[in-house]
C-alpha positions as CSV (number, residue, x, y, z in Angstrom):
1,M,12.3,-17.9,-8.6
2,K,13.7,-15.2,-6.4
3,T,13.6,-11.6,-7.4
4,T,16.1,-9.1,-6.0
5,Y,14.6,-5.6,-5.5
6,P,16.2,-2.4,-4.6
7,K,14.9,-1.4,-1.2
8,A,12.9,1.8,-1.1
9,R,13.8,4.0,1.9
10,Q,11.0,6.5,1.3
11,I,7.8,6.3,-0.8
12,S,5.1,8.6,-1.9
13,I,1.9,8.1,-3.9
14,G,0.3,10.6,-6.1
15,Y,-2.1,10.7,-9.0
16,D,-1.5,11.8,-12.7
17,Q,-4.7,13.0,-14.2
18,I,-3.4,12.9,-17.7
19,E,-2.2,9.3,-17.5
20,D,-5.1,8.4,-15.1
21,R,-2.6,6.4,-13.1
22,M,-1.3,6.3,-9.5
23,V,2.3,7.5,-9.4
24,F,4.4,5.4,-7.0
25,T,7.6,7.3,-6.2
26,S,10.4,5.4,-4.4
27,R,13.5,7.0,-3.1
28,F,16.6,5.0,-2.4
29,K,19.5,5.4,0.0
30,D,21.9,6.3,-2.9
31,G,19.6,9.2,-3.9
32,L,18.0,7.5,-6.8
33,V,14.3,8.3,-7.2
34,R,12.1,6.0,-9.4
35,K,8.6,6.8,-10.5
36,A,6.2,4.1,-11.6
37,L,2.6,4.1,-12.8
38,I,-0.1,1.9,-11.3
39,T,-3.4,1.3,-13.1
40,R,-6.8,1.1,-11.5
41,R,-7.0,-2.6,-12.2
42,L,-3.6,-3.4,-10.7
43,L,-4.4,-1.3,-7.6
44,S,-7.7,-3.3,-7.1
45,R,-5.8,-6.6,-7.3
46,L,-3.0,-5.2,-5.1
47,L,-5.5,-4.3,-2.3
48,I,-7.2,-7.8,-2.5
49,R,-3.8,-9.5,-2.3
50,M,-2.7,-7.4,0.6
51,S,-6.0,-8.1,2.4
52,R,-5.6,-11.9,1.9
53,E,-2.0,-11.8,3.2
54,L,-2.9,-9.6,6.1
55,Y,-5.8,-11.9,7.1
56,S,-3.9,-15.1,6.6
57,T,-1.1,-14.0,8.8
58,H,-3.3,-12.5,11.6
59,P,-3.0,-14.2,14.9
60,V,-6.8,-14.8,15.2
61,A,-7.4,-15.6,11.5
62,G,-8.2,-19.3,12.1
63,R,-10.5,-18.6,15.1
64,S,-12.7,-15.9,13.6
65,P,-15.7,-16.7,11.4
66,D,-15.6,-13.2,9.8
67,P,-12.2,-12.2,8.2
68,D,-13.6,-8.8,7.3
69,E,-14.3,-7.9,11.0
70,V,-10.8,-9.1,12.0
71,L,-9.1,-6.8,9.3
72,Q,-11.5,-3.9,9.9
73,M,-10.6,-3.8,13.6
74,E,-6.9,-4.1,12.9
75,H,-7.2,-1.4,10.2
76,I,-9.0,1.0,12.6
77,A,-6.3,0.5,15.3
78,A,-3.5,1.1,12.7
79,I,-5.2,4.3,11.3
80,A,-5.8,5.6,14.8
81,H,-2.1,6.3,15.1
82,G,-2.4,8.4,11.9
83,L,-0.1,8.5,9.0
84,P,3.5,8.9,10.0
85,E,5.4,11.9,9.0
86,T,7.5,11.4,6.1
87,Q,11.1,11.1,7.1
88,A,13.5,12.6,4.5
89,L,16.7,10.8,3.9
90,P,19.8,12.9,4.8
91,E,21.4,14.3,1.6
92,R,25.0,13.5,1.1
93,P,27.1,16.5,0.3
94,G,27.6,17.0,-3.4
95,A,25.3,14.0,-4.2
96,Q,22.9,14.4,-7.2
97,T,19.4,13.1,-7.2
98,T,18.6,11.0,-10.1
99,I,15.0,10.6,-11.2
100,S,14.2,7.7,-13.5
101,Q,10.8,6.6,-15.0
102,A,10.5,2.9,-14.2
103,G,7.4,2.6,-16.3
104,L,4.1,0.8,-15.7
105,V,3.8,-1.6,-12.8
106,V,2.6,-4.9,-14.3
107,D,2.9,-7.2,-11.2
108,V,3.2,-7.0,-7.4
109,Q,4.8,-9.7,-5.3
110,I,3.6,-9.9,-1.7
111,E,4.9,-12.2,1.0
112,T,5.2,-12.3,4.7
113,Q,8.7,-12.4,6.2
114,D,8.6,-12.7,10.0
115,E,6.3,-9.8,11.2
116,Y,6.7,-7.9,8.0
117,L,4.7,-7.7,4.8
118,V,7.1,-7.3,1.9
119,L,5.8,-5.6,-1.2
120,G,7.7,-5.8,-4.5
121,L,6.8,-3.9,-7.6
122,L,7.7,-5.2,-11.1
123,S,7.5,-3.5,-14.5
124,Y,7.6,-5.2,-17.9
125,P,9.4,-7.5,-18.5
126,A,9.8,-8.6,-14.9
127,E,12.1,-5.7,-14.0
128,P,12.2,-5.0,-10.3
129,I,11.2,-1.5,-9.4
130,A,11.3,-1.4,-5.7
131,A,10.4,-3.2,-2.6
132,M,9.5,-2.2,0.8
133,K,9.3,-4.0,4.2
134,L,6.1,-3.0,6.0
135,T,4.9,-3.7,9.5
136,R,1.2,-4.7,9.6
137,E,0.5,-1.1,10.9
138,K,2.4,0.5,8.0
139,A,0.7,-1.9,5.6
140,H,-2.7,-0.7,6.7
141,Q,-1.5,2.9,6.4
142,L,-0.4,2.3,2.9
143,I,-3.7,0.7,2.1
144,R,-5.5,3.8,3.5
145,T,-3.3,6.1,1.3
146,F,-4.0,4.1,-1.8
147,M,-7.8,4.2,-0.9
148,E,-7.7,8.0,-0.4
149,K,-5.8,8.6,-3.6
150,A,-8.3,6.3,-5.5
151,A,-11.2,8.2,-4.1
152,A,-9.7,11.5,-5.0
153,A,-9.1,10.3,-8.5
154,E,-12.8,9.2,-8.6
155,W,-11.8,5.5,-9.3
156,D,-14.6,3.2,-8.4
157,L,-12.3,0.2,-7.6
158,E,-13.4,-3.2,-8.5
159,N,-13.7,-5.8,-5.8
160,K,-13.5,-3.5,-2.9
161,A,-12.8,-5.3,0.3
162,P,-15.8,-5.0,2.6
163,W,-13.5,-4.3,5.7
164,L,-12.4,-1.1,4.0
165,E,-15.9,0.3,4.2
166,P,-16.6,2.7,7.1
167,M,-18.3,1.2,10.2
168,I,-22.0,2.3,10.6
169,C,-23.6,2.6,14.0
170,E,-27.3,2.4,14.3
171,H,-29.2,4.9,16.4
172,A,-32.5,4.6,18.1
173,S,-34.0,7.8,19.6
174,G,-30.7,9.5,19.6
175,K,-29.2,6.8,21.9
176,L,-26.5,4.4,20.9
177,L,-27.8,0.8,21.1
């Protein structure tokens, strides 16, 4: 079954303390802005599914005995470029911005299309909220943003991916081994 999503041009991620939910805000070309809530459990599942998709489509996935190492190295390289500056969409003269509450995200569809990771968010009952096409680098940057927001919210996410943990270097007598 195919689902048609409105394509988000700009996204932001925040945290609502009262709801104890991530707030995923999507802005569309026509000026519409949708806000959707993501639970801790769904975010945990989303991160796992993104990890699996990123690993299974990585060029060295089949040749590496350690998928966590492959993803960690790619993640470090993607994050080294830093988070991109948010590009505001040009406003149309006289256009109104309409903000709508899309509700609670209940499912996420993830698939690879060519070199992109496509992420689609659904609310109940299977109503498309938004989709975005991400390069591998942007997918890693989105994962980083989700992890930072989850840490700031003091969420102890279930099933953390080991490759998202910081790398630790051992020291001996002050010299790197």
